[in-house]
Backbone as ProteinMPNN parsed JSONL, in Angstrom:
{"seq_chain_A": "MKVSENLSILFIVEKSSKSKDGLAPIHVRITINGQRNEISLGVKILPELWDTQKGRVTGNLKEAACAAG", "coords_chain_A": {"N_chain_A": [[0.848, -1.177, 0.0], [0.61, 2.149, -0.882], [1.819, 5.268, 0.488], [0.221, 7.427, -0.09], [-2.352, 6.47, -0.395], [-5.802, 6.308, 0.544], [-7.319, 5.089, 3.441], [-9.971, 3.501, 5.101], [-11.674, 2.151, 7.854], [-14.552, 0.688, 9.019], [-16.822, -0.348, 11.441], [-19.898, -1.962, 11.484], [-23.344, -2.666, 12.332], [-25.575, -4.864, 10.974], [-28.629, -4.246, 11.015], [-30.832, -4.845, 9.495], [-30.571, -7.485, 8.94], [-31.392, -9.065, 11.044], [-31.758, -11.961, 13.092], [-34.165, -14.496, 14.106], [-33.952, -14.608, 16.856], [-33.347, -12.035, 17.524], [-30.761, -11.109, 17.216], [-28.127, -9.362, 15.531], [-25.777, -9.337, 12.826], [-22.283, -8.354, 12.985], [-20.452, -6.36, 10.812], [-17.494, -5.506, 8.96], [-16.393, -2.752, 7.183], [-14.153, -2.033, 4.728], [-12.451, 0.496, 3.142], [-10.516, 1.477, 0.471], [-9.026, 3.954, -1.261], [-11.583, 4.712, -2.258], [-12.722, 2.313, -3.059], [-14.818, -0.151, -1.903], [-15.144, -2.86, 0.424], [-16.939, -5.311, 2.08], [-17.112, -7.288, 4.975], [-18.306, -10.002, 6.883], [-17.972, -10.47, 10.358], [-18.673, -12.72, 11.689], [-19.872, -12.608, 14.126], [-22.602, -12.082, 16.278], [-24.801, -9.705, 17.746], [-26.991, -8.086, 20.149], [-28.766, -5.456, 18.743], [-29.312, -3.227, 20.339], [-27.156, -2.987, 22.009], [-25.134, -1.846, 20.57], [-22.983, 0.852, 20.001], [-23.212, 3.358, 17.883], [-21.773, 5.718, 17.288], [-19.267, 5.298, 18.499], [-18.6, 2.908, 17.372], [-18.609, 0.33, 18.496], [-19.368, -2.353, 20.844], [-21.393, -1.809, 23.699], [-21.815, -1.832, 27.256], [-22.075, -4.226, 29.999], [-23.033, -6.748, 29.941], [-23.369, -10.328, 29.486], [-23.656, -10.901, 26.738], [-22.459, -8.682, 25.522], [-19.82, -8.978, 26.311], [-19.105, -11.361, 25.046], [-19.224, -10.63, 22.349], [-17.287, -8.687, 22.252], [-14.899, -9.984, 22.516]], "CA_chain_A": [[0.0, 0.0, 0.0], [1.364, 3.393, -0.959], [1.544, 6.233, 1.555], [-0.8, 8.38, -0.53], [-3.66, 5.837, -0.481], [-6.736, 6.585, 1.635], [-7.819, 3.871, 4.063], [-11.022, 3.699, 6.093], [-12.22, 0.922, 8.416], [-15.784, 1.015, 9.716], [-17.57, -1.484, 11.973], [-21.331, -1.665, 11.435], [-24.275, -3.74, 12.654], [-26.597, -4.997, 9.934], [-29.91, -4.406, 11.712], [-31.812, -5.409, 8.57], [-30.33, -8.931, 8.858], [-31.623, -9.661, 12.362], [-32.301, -13.314, 13.121], [-35.396, -14.628, 14.895], [-33.664, -14.357, 18.273], [-33.1, -10.609, 17.704], [-29.348, -10.778, 17.074], [-27.728, -8.835, 14.228], [-24.345, -9.569, 12.594], [-21.351, -7.23, 12.885], [-19.663, -6.364, 9.587], [-16.454, -4.493, 8.859], [-16.306, -2.194, 5.832], [-12.82, -1.501, 4.463], [-12.441, 1.305, 1.933], [-9.195, 1.933, 0.045], [-9.158, 4.806, -2.451], [-12.95, 4.725, -2.752], [-13.22, 0.966, -3.35], [-15.309, -0.748, -0.664], [-15.336, -4.296, 0.592], [-17.598, -5.539, 3.371], [-16.893, -8.651, 5.43], [-18.949, -10.341, 8.14], [-17.029, -10.946, 11.356], [-19.157, -13.971, 12.249], [-20.319, -12.346, 15.494], [-23.918, -11.451, 16.326], [-25.098, -9.042, 19.021], [-28.261, -7.355, 20.215], [-28.527, -4.126, 18.192], [-29.391, -2.21, 21.385], [-25.857, -2.892, 22.668], [-24.166, -1.252, 19.655], [-22.804, 2.297, 20.038], [-22.921, 3.729, 16.502], [-20.747, 6.756, 17.227], [-17.973, 4.732, 18.878], [-18.347, 1.737, 16.542], [-18.299, -0.82, 19.33], [-20.397, -2.849, 21.746], [-21.363, -1.178, 25.015], [-22.481, -2.58, 28.314], [-21.299, -5.245, 30.68], [-23.787, -7.994, 29.935], [-22.667, -11.481, 28.899], [-23.686, -10.779, 25.289], [-21.488, -7.676, 25.121], [-18.491, -9.545, 26.531], [-18.846, -12.372, 24.013], [-18.994, -9.955, 21.071], [-16.081, -7.882, 22.329], [-13.698, -10.761, 22.345]], "C_chain_A": [[0.89, 1.235, 0.0], [0.953, 4.335, 0.158], [0.395, 7.153, 1.174], [-2.198, 7.763, -0.641], [-4.504, 6.173, 0.749], [-7.315, 5.266, 2.139], [-8.856, 4.232, 5.115], [-11.529, 2.333, 6.538], [-13.407, 1.294, 9.291], [-16.468, -0.27, 10.169], [-19.037, -1.103, 12.031], [-22.138, -2.906, 11.831], [-25.363, -3.729, 11.6], [-27.941, -5.29, 10.584], [-30.968, -5.037, 10.811], [-31.669, -6.922, 8.445], [-30.527, -9.627, 10.198], [-32.211, -11.057, 12.225], [-33.54, -13.352, 14.014], [-35.171, -14.349, 16.376], [-33.28, -12.91, 18.548], [-31.649, -10.186, 17.571], [-29.036, -10.327, 15.649], [-26.221, -9.024, 14.052], [-23.547, -8.27, 12.54], [-20.537, -7.423, 11.61], [-18.562, -5.313, 9.702], [-16.408, -4.059, 7.393], [-14.933, -1.547, 5.689], [-12.875, -0.768, 3.131], [-11.017, 1.76, 1.674], [-9.38, 2.67, -1.269], [-10.543, 4.724, -3.081], [-13.513, 3.357, -3.102], [-13.555, 0.276, -2.041], [-15.343, -2.263, -0.737], [-15.893, -4.513, 1.991], [-17.504, -7.019, 3.724], [-17.641, -8.854, 6.746], [-17.896, -10.879, 9.098], [-17.457, -12.27, 11.981], [-19.623, -13.844, 13.693], [-21.673, -11.653, 15.418], [-24.141, -10.869, 17.717], [-26.521, -8.5, 18.989], [-28.003, -5.941, 19.705], [-28.571, -3.011, 19.238], [-28.048, -2.004, 22.086], [-24.809, -2.185, 21.816], [-24.164, 0.268, 19.778], [-22.336, 2.734, 18.651], [-21.79, 4.746, 16.413], [-19.363, 6.214, 17.551], [-17.603, 3.508, 18.044], [-17.962, 0.512, 17.339], [-19.484, -1.199, 20.207], [-20.258, -2.141, 23.091], [-22.051, -2.088, 26.011], [-21.58, -3.617, 28.937], [-22.112, -6.524, 30.866], [-22.95, -9.104, 29.284], [-22.577, -11.353, 27.377], [-22.657, -9.764, 24.787], [-20.065, -8.217, 25.274], [-18.141, -10.567, 25.47], [-18.53, -11.708, 22.676], [-17.686, -9.181, 21.093], [-14.809, -8.722, 22.245], [-13.585, -11.86, 23.287]], "O_chain_A": [[1.819, 1.339, 0.801], [-0.14, 4.21, 0.711], [-0.335, 7.615, 2.052], [-3.148, 8.48, -0.955], [-3.981, 6.306, 1.856], [-7.749, 4.428, 1.348], [-8.656, 5.144, 5.917], [-11.786, 1.46, 5.709], [-13.284, 2.118, 10.198], [-16.671, -1.181, 9.367], [-19.39, -0.05, 12.562], [-21.677, -4.038, 11.685], [-25.998, -2.702, 11.363], [-28.346, -6.447, 10.691], [-31.894, -5.687, 11.297], [-32.556, -7.579, 7.899], [-29.906, -10.657, 10.464], [-33.049, -11.31, 11.36], [-33.911, -12.34, 14.608], [-36.084, -13.906, 17.073], [-32.923, -12.574, 19.677], [-31.33, -9.018, 17.792], [-29.604, -10.839, 14.685], [-25.465, -8.888, 15.014], [-24.05, -7.23, 12.115], [-20.002, -8.502, 11.357], [-18.691, -4.348, 10.456], [-16.387, -4.891, 6.486], [-14.59, -0.627, 6.433], [-13.289, -1.33, 2.117], [-10.381, 2.356, 2.543], [-9.83, 2.098, -2.261], [-10.665, 4.673, -4.305], [-14.698, 3.258, -3.419], [-12.698, 0.128, -1.171], [-15.539, -2.859, -1.796], [-15.38, -3.964, 2.966], [-17.775, -7.889, 2.897], [-17.617, -7.987, 7.619], [-17.027, -11.655, 8.7], [-16.687, -12.88, 12.724], [-19.754, -14.843, 14.401], [-21.875, -10.753, 14.603], [-23.735, -11.447, 18.725], [-27.166, -8.461, 17.941], [-27.089, -5.281, 20.199], [-27.944, -1.967, 19.057], [-27.826, -0.957, 22.693], [-23.699, -1.945, 22.29], [-25.214, 0.903, 19.674], [-21.183, 2.503, 18.287], [-20.933, 4.635, 15.537], [-18.382, 6.631, 16.936], [-16.439, 3.109, 18.006], [-17.098, -0.26, 16.925], [-20.469, -0.466, 20.301], [-19.147, -1.902, 23.564], [-22.783, -3.004, 25.635], [-20.468, -3.86, 28.469], [-21.907, -7.277, 31.817], [-21.95, -8.835, 28.617], [-21.54, -11.661, 26.789], [-22.05, -9.97, 23.736], [-19.203, -7.934, 24.442], [-16.991, -10.634, 25.036], [-17.658, -12.178, 21.946], [-17.041, -9.032, 20.055], [-13.744, -8.193, 21.927], [-12.606, -12.606, 23.252]]}, "name": "protein", "num_of_chains": 1, "seq": "MKVSENLSILFIVEKSSKSKDGLAPIHVRITINGQRNEISLGVKILPELWDTQKGRVTGNLKEAACAAG"}
């Protein structure tokens, strides 16, 4: 990767893909010079636990700990 390339990494929750148990998958969107690629991380969380501004799971429930790592 050249120094002049633009790189952006964004973590998002796909609320539209919620399963029957109410969990939504976390995706990572990587953009390099305007070209996007989105990958599922294979982790599902309750959408209410997602902090959109910080791009991470909040709270100290079991579900938040499992998604965080």
